[in-house]
N, C-alpha and C positions, 0 to 999 in steps of 0.2 A: 343583328345581335339578338333577334327575338328569342332564340332558343338558349341563350347564355344568361342565366339568372344572376342577378346582382348579389354579391357576397361581401362580407367584411373581414373574413379570415378567422373568425372565432372558432369555427369547427375544425380547424387544422386539417390534418389528413384523414379525419373521420367524417367527411361530408356525406358519404353514402348517397351520392347523386345517382339518378336512374341510369341503368345500363341500356344499351340498344335493345330494341324489342326482340330481335332474334336471339340474342345472347340471354336475355331475361327468360325467354321461354325454355332454353336449354337448362338454365339453372333451376327453374321452377320444377322441372320434372324430377330433379334430384333433391330439392330442398323444400318441397311443398308441405311435408309433414315432419314434425319434430317431436322427439321424446327427450325431455331434459328435466333433471331433478331440480327442486327449488327449496331444499331443506336448510341450506346454509346461506349466509350472506354472499359468499363467493359464487355459489351455484346460481343464486338469483341474479347476480351481476352478469354472469355469462349468458344466462338465458335472455335477460333484458337487452344486452348488447346485440345479441343475434337477432332478436325481434326488431330492434331499432334499425340495425344494418340492413336486414333483408327487406324490411318494409320500405326503406328508402331506395335500395338498389333495384328491387323487383316490383315495387308498387304495392306489395301486400306482404304481410308477415306470414310465416308458416303456420299451419294448423297444429295446435298442441295436442298430443295424444298421451294418454296416461300410460298405456302399455305398448302401443304401436300396432295399428290395425292395417296400415297400408303395405303395399309391396315394395315401395321405395321410401326410405325414411332417413332423416338426419338424427343421429344419436349423439347426445352429449353425456359424459359421465366418467366415473372411475369404476374400477372393479367392485368397490363397495357400495356404490350408489346406483349401479345399473347392471341388470342381468345381461344386457346386450354387450357390455364391455368386459364382463368377468372372464370370458374365454381368452382375452388378450393380456391377462395379468403379467405373464412372463415378458412379453414384448415391452410392457410399460415399466417394469421394474428396472430394466437396464437404462431407462431414460431419466431416472432420478425424480425427485419430488417436484421439480419445475418443468420437466420435459413433457412432451405430448406427441400424440400420434394422429395424423390425418390420413384416413385410409378408406377406400372403397372396399367393401367386403360383402360376402354372402353369409348371412347368419340366420339360422332357423328358417331357411327357405325364402328369405327376403334380401333384397339389395339394400344395403345400408351404407351411409357415409358416416364414419366414426370421427368424432372429435373426442379423443380419449386420453386420459392421463392417470397417473398414480394418485395425484392429489387434485383438489378442486382448482388450485391456482393454475396448474398445467392446463386444465380444460379451458380456463379463461384465456390464457395465452394462445391456445389452439383456436379458439373462436376468433380472436383478432387476426390470426394468420389466415384463417379461412376467408374472413371478410376482405383481407388484403388481396387474396387471389381473385375474388369477385370484382373488387374495385379496379384491378388492373386487367380484367378481361381474360383471366387464365382459364383454360379448360380444366374441368374436374375429372375427365375420363382417365381412368387408371391411377387416380390419385393415391399416392403412398409416400407420405412425408413423415420423418421422425426428427424431432428437434429437441435439443436440450442445451442449456446455456453453457458457454465456455468458462464463465467466471461466476463465482458465488455471489459477490456483492456488486451490484450495478446501480450506482448511486449518483444522484444530483446533489451538488453543493450549492445552497443558496447563500449568497453573501448579503443577506437581508438583516438590517438593524431593527431593533425593537421599536424605533420611532417611525418605521415605514420606509426609510431611505435604503436604497440598494446600492452598495458599493460596486463600482464597475457595471452598473445596470443601466440599460438604455431602452427600457420598455416600461417606463413609468415607475410607480412606487411598488412596494412589496405586495405580493399576492395575499399575504397573511394580514388580516385586520386584527391585530392583537387587542385593539380596544374593545371590539365586540365579542371576541372569543372569551370564554368557551360557549356562551349562550347562543350566539348566532353563528351557524355553520353555513357559510355562503355556498349555494349550489355549485359555484365555480370550483370549489375544492374537489367536488366529485368529478367534474370534467377534467381537472388536472390529473386526478388519479386514473381516470379512463385513458387519457392520452399516454401516460407513462406505462400503464399496464399493456397498452397496445404495442409497446416496444420491448417489454420485458424488464423495464427499470423497476427495481424492487426496494429502493431505499431513497430517502431524502433527508438531507441535513437542513434543518429549518432556518438556522441563523448564521450570521457572518463568522468567518474564522477569526476575524478581529472581534472577539466575543465580548459581550457584556455579561458579567457574572449574574445579573438578575435573571438571565434566561434559565438558570438553575434554581430559582426561588420557587416556593410553593405556588404562587399565583400563576407564574408563567408555565410551570409544569402542568397545571390544570388546562391551560390553553393548548399546550402541545398535545396533551392527551386527547383533547377534542379533535384535533387534526388527525391523530393516530386512529381514532375511531372511524373517521371518514375514509381513511386510506386503507385500513386493514382488509376489507373485502377484496381489494385490488392487489393484494400481495405486497404492499409497500410499507416498510418499517420506517419509523421516525428515528432520526439521530439528532444529536445536539452538538454544536461546537462548545467545548468547555474552556473557560478561562482558567489558566493554571493557578492564578492567584485568588480564585474564588473562596478558598478557606479563610483568607484574610478579609475579603471584601463583603462577603455575606455570611461568613461563619464565625467571625469574631476572634479568629486565631491571630497570633502574632507572626506566624510564618506559614509558608507554603512548601517548605523543604520536604521533598518526597521521602526522605529517610526518617522524618520525625513521626513517632508513633501517633501523636495526636492528629496530624495531618492525614495519616493513613486511615485512622478511625473515621475522620470526617468524610472522606471520600467513600468509605464503605457504607456509612449511614446514608449518604446522599444517593448512592446507587440503590440501596434498599427503598428509599423514598420514591425514586423515579419508577422503579419496577412495580411499586404498589399501585401507581396510577396508569402506567403504560407497560403492561405485562410483556409485550413483545418489543420493547425498546431495543434499538439496534446497537447503540453504543455512542462513543464520543469521537469527534474529530477535533484535533488539537493543532493549533499554530503556536509554537513556543520559541522564545529567543530568536525572534525574527521581526524586523521592522518595529522594534520597541515593545513587542509583546512579552509578558513575563514567562519564565520557564525555569527548568531545573538548573540551568547554568548560573542563574542568579545566586544559587546556594553552593556552587562548586560541584554540582552533580551533572551526570551525563543525560543525554536524551533518553537513553535506555532506562535510567532511573526514573525519569518522569513518566515515560510511557508505561512502565511496569507498575508504577503506583496506581494508575487508573485501571490498568488491565486486571490487577488483583481484585479491585473493587467490583469490576464488572463480571469477572469469571464465574462466580456462583450463579449468575443469572443468564449466562450464555452471551453476554455482550462482547463487543470488540472495540479496540482502539485503533483509529486511523491517525497516525502521527505524521504530520507533514515534514518533508525533508527540505522545504524552502526556508533556509536559514541565513542569517547574517552574522558575521563576527562584529564585535565592538569596534575593532580596528579594520580599516579598509584593506582588503587583501590585495596581493599582487595581481590576482585574476579572480574576479567575482565568479567566473564559471567553475572554479575548482572547489569552492567552499563546501557544498553539500557532500561531495565525495570525501573530502578530507575529514569531515566531522563524523560521517556515518559508517564508512567502510570498516573502521576499527571496531565498530559495535556489532558487526555481523555475528549473529548467534546469541547476542546478549538480551534480546527482547523475548517477552513471554509469548506463548503459543497463540494468544488471541490478539496479537498486535500486528498490524500491517503498516509498513512505511509507505506513505503516500508521496509519490515522486512526480514532479511536473515532467511533461514530455521532453523538455529541453533544459539545459543547465542554467539559463538566464531567467526568462520570464515570459512565456507564451508569445514569443516573437513570431512575425509572419513566416520565418523559417529559422529553425535551429537544428543542429545535429541532435540525435537522440541523447538523452541524459546518460552520462557515463556510469551512474549507479546501476542502470539496467544491465544485468549480467555480472555485476561486481559483488553482490551480496547473496550468494547461493543459499545461505542458512536463514534468510529473512524474507518473508513474503513482501513483494513490492507491488504496490497498487498504483496504477497509472492515474495521473491527474491531467485531464485536458481542460481547456477553457472554451466553453461553448459561447459564452458572451464574448464580444469582439473588442476587448480593451485596446488591442494593438492593431486591429484590422478594420478601422473605420467606423466603429460603433454600429448602430443599427442601420445607418443610411447607406453604407457600402455593401453591395451585393458581393459577398465572399462566402462561397460554399466551402466549409472546412473538411468535407469528406476526404479530399486528396491529402490534406495535411495529416489527418488522423491515420489514414492508410499508409502514408509515407513513413510515419514513425513506427507503427505496428509491424510493418514489414522490414524495417531496418534490421540488419544482421549484426548482433553484438559480437559474434565469434567467441563468446565466452566458453562454449564447449565445442568449438569448431564451427565450420559452415553450417548454416541452418538454425543457429541459436538466435532466432528473431526476438525482438522486443515482445511480440505477441506471446511467444512461448515462455518468456520470463513472467509476464503478467498473468497468463492463465495457469501458471504453476507446472506446466508439463516439462519445462526444462530442468527444474530442480526438485520436482516431486512435492510441491506444496498443495495442500487441500484448501487452505484459506486463501482465497484469491479475490481480486476486486479491481474495479475501474470507476473513476469518479469524473464527473463533468461539472465545471462551474456554470451554473444555470444562466440562461439568458431570458428568464421569465419574469414578467411583472404584471401589473394590472392593466396594461394596454390591451385594447380590444383584440389585437393580433397575438397577444400573449408575449411576443418576443420583440416588439417594436417595429417589425417589418414583416412582410409576407415571406420573403426568402430566408430570413433568419430562423423561421420555423424548421427549415430543412436541416439546420445545424443541430437542433435538439433531436430531430428525427434520426439523422445519421449517427449521432453519438449513441442513441439507444440501440440501433440495429447492430453497430459494431461492438457494443458492449456485450450483446448476446452472442455474436459470432465475429471475432476480430479478423477473420479471414475472408469476409465478404468483399465484394467490389464496391467501391464508393460510387462508381458510375451506375451500376445496377441499382443500388439503393436510391440514387438520385432519380432514376427512371421511375421507380415505384412511387416516390414522393410526388413527382410532377403529375403522374397519372391520377393519383389520389387527391391531389390538391387543386389542380387546374383542369385537366381533361385527359382522357385516354387517347385522344386523337394523336397518331404518330406525327402529324404536322405541328403539334404542340410539343409533344414529349421530346422528340429528337433535337430541335433547335434549343429548347430551354435547357436540356441536359448538357448540350455542348457549351452553352453559355456558362452554366454553373461550373463545369469541369475546368474551364479556362480562367475562372474568376480569381482563384487563389493565386495562381502564378502572375496574373495581372497585378494584383495587389502587392506581391513581392517586388515586381518590377518598378512600380511607381513609388514604393515606400523604401524597401531595403534590398536592392538588387545585389547579386554576387556575394551574399553572405554578410552584408552590413546588418547591424542590429542595434536596437535601443537608441534610435536617432529621432524619437518622437519628442514632442514638446514636454516640458517638465510637469509633473504632477498629474494632470488630467489625461495626458498622452494624446490630446487632440491636435492633429496636424503635425507638420514637420518641425524639427528642432535640432538639426545636426550641430548647431552652434552652442547648445546648452553646456555650460560649464559652471564651476563654483558650487556654492551651496554646502549643506552639511556633510555630504559624502561624495567623494570622487566617483564612486561606482553608481551614483544616481545621475550621472551626466552623460551626454552623448560623446563628448570628446574622449572620455575614458575608453570608449569602445571602438570608435573608428580610427583614432590616432592618426588622422590625416595631417599632412604638412606639405611643404612645397615639393618634396621628393616622392612621396608615396602615401599609401593608405592601407589600413587593415590592422588587426590585432595579431601579433605573432604569438601563437600558442604552440609552436614547434619546440623541439629540444633546445633551440637557440633562444627561445623566448620564455614564456611562462611554463612551458612543458605540460600544458593541459592535455596534450595528445597522449601522454603516458597513462592517463586515467582510463584509456580504452584498451581493449585487447590488442596484442601486437599486430594482428592482421589489419585491424581498423586504423591503428596508430600509424602504420607504415603508409597507408593510402592518404589519410588526411594530413599527415605530416610532410608529405612530399608535394611541393608546389606543382610538379608535373603530373601528379596523379590525383590530387584532391579534386572532387567535383567542382566545377566552376560556380555552382550555386552556393558553395560554402567557402570559396576562395578567401574572402576577406574576413571570415570568421576565424580561420586558422593561420592566415599568413599576412604579413605586412609586405606589400609589393610595390615596386615603382610604378609611376603613372604610365610609363611606356611598356610595361609588361605585355608581351604578345599573347592574345587570347586565341581560343580555338577558331574564332571567326576570322582571324587574321588582323583584327583591329587591335590597336594599343588599348590598355585598360581604360584610360580616360574616355576614349571614343566609345568603347563598349558600355561603360557605365552610363553615359548620356543616352546611348541607343536604348538601353534597357528602360531607363526612366520614360523615354518617349514611347517605347513600345507598350508600356503599361497603360498610358493614356489612350493610345490608339485601340487597345483591346476593349476598354470601356466604351469607346465610341462604337465599336463593332457590336457590343452587347446592346447598346441603345438602339441600333438599327434592327437587330434581331427582335427586340421586344416590340418595337414599333410595327414590325411586320405581323405581329400576333394580335393587333388591336381588335380584329373581328373574331378572334377565337377565345379571348379571355374577357370576363365580365368587366364592364366599364369602371366600376369603383376600384377594383384591385389593379386593373391595368394602369389607371391614372396614378395610383399610389406608387407603384413600382417605377413608372416612368419618371415621376417627380424625384424619387430617390436616386435613380440613375443619373439624372441631371446634376444632382448634388454631388454624386460620386465622381462624375466626369470633371466637374469644376475643381473638386478637391484633389483629384489625381493630378490635374494640371498644376495646382498650387504646390503639391508635393514635388513634382518634377522641377518646376521653376525655382522654388526656394532652395532645393538641394543642389541643383546645378549652380546657382548663384553662389552658394556658400563654398562648395568645393573648388569652384573656379577662382574664388578669392584667395584660396590657399596655394593653388598650383600655378596660377597665372597663364594657363593654357587656353588656346583658342578653341572655340567650339568646333566639332566636326562639321564638315561640309553638309549643308542642308538642314542643320539643326538650328531652330529659332532661339534667339537670345531671350532670357527671362524678361518679361515686360516691365518689371520693377527692379529697383535697386535692392541689394542685400539688406540695407538698413530698413527698407520698407517691410520685408518679410520678418525681420527680427523684431520689428516694433509691434507686430500683431499680438494682441492679448485677448484671452477668452476666459475670464475669471469664473464664468458660470457654466463652463462646459460640463455636461452631465457625467455622472459616474465616479467622480473623484472621491476618495475616502474623506470622511469628516468625523 
């Protein structure tokens, strides 16, 4: 272990550990001298990052040159900040304000490596890309890369409360110390900005969507402004979740009716106040008329009325509204999955130009597997912004190793058929399908004040893959995982290959031991920790498990076909035909769309009951295989991080077994069927599993 240095995960994928001596020598010949401007904060950030990165990777930072005296140089800049870059102005113009060019070129008789962009922020993004190439051992010979983001807004949503609690957070308390802001600006805020800029993330919503109106008060705006000052050099705009009833709660009005002139004036003045202290404020994220949150429907108004109220206040300043489509009716619907579509499709084209509708990836709530949300492709006149959940509310919290790259990729590549074959969700979100210029993607952050940032070493990968796919949704989640492993652990193929294989199998393993064959929302009530397929009763039927699985002695699954809730009709006909036909629906979504008998014959030849038990067990076995893989890397990964991951894998294995046993015991109690041959009976009674209580499980809202 002598050559493997102990680490605690704080450096994320920006470790900049030394490369092999032969590789270092090759890089030094290209990167030994650097010309880089330092007149702006972003220019300084780019130069300092490159000095830091090259110093770690190559053992010494490059020599800074004022004009460039060497024959081989590294050049950073824009056409306006560098004479070396000026000849490439046309190439850069087509890449936009955030795009960049990495190119080996011959300029004025010298061999140069350009990190060039139209604006300073593009140069910073290019610097991080160059450092990624070095971290992964990529040759620089013939380098010619042009990059620009597919989406305009690439945003993290922090569900952080003003008291420091993080809803659905599993990485400690909030990163934001509201008590000491604005006077103390923790250096960790800068490291947060560096990490996001390395991925091209350009926005952050600081507070919970279940918002406290005080976040819009003068004191808290000054605190938010301090964070904005830290983030600005890294291209990150600050956004705030706005509570719709704020005019009442902090404004002294009697109403928050969006059509009331006094309410409209209040929001206009509030926007003016915000932009006076945060000139580049991004805008508002809004959760309204959902899970008890106030909204325009309280006054008989539509979601469009509510969104447009805020949009009009922000428009003079260039701000946007991200209006969430995660909504609940006051009355329990026949099918919870249909609600957002039913409420929003009729409003297509009714929103202002600076409004995006922020839609979760699936129609229920960040389940281990869902079909894509039917709103994607159904609102061509309205920009739809993807919302993924990076934090793992339904995927084992921080202790389960579940790489979400395959989940994100599965959704983005799903074909809506809205305009025929090839109408992928990615094309809806990036605007190319319907010609939208205002585009975006959001991820509910998994970040807290834990030393690892995300509560575990492997959960860092979910932050990482979200950022990479936000920049380019057509990338491979496997290739992104390979980059992350090389940057986070080691470039050794003997580490990268097995760890990537483990990561790529992890999501399907979690689906198997939690929600196989299209089951969904069968977690414990409230905190969602552990299995709870028996959950019933309570204030709403659609907050229970039995509402969704509908299992009885004869069969299991939610009938969403034309014979049932007809949720299939919310999809384009080509999709509806497939998912609505029990013979054509992917088995991974069988029980999402169909109620089928326990003896339904599966592709494996097994009856459904046998297949269900097999999938549960297969999930457990996959985690055991992951444990064996990780144990085999003991001598290739530093001891502290290896031990931490190994301990979490033990937790995951035990909880996967718990999921399997509790679920099998419950469903067997309904159908009375024998277990398939070779399958072990649950070691405890169903009453034992139902009796387990975890009142202090982390992350539940409060």
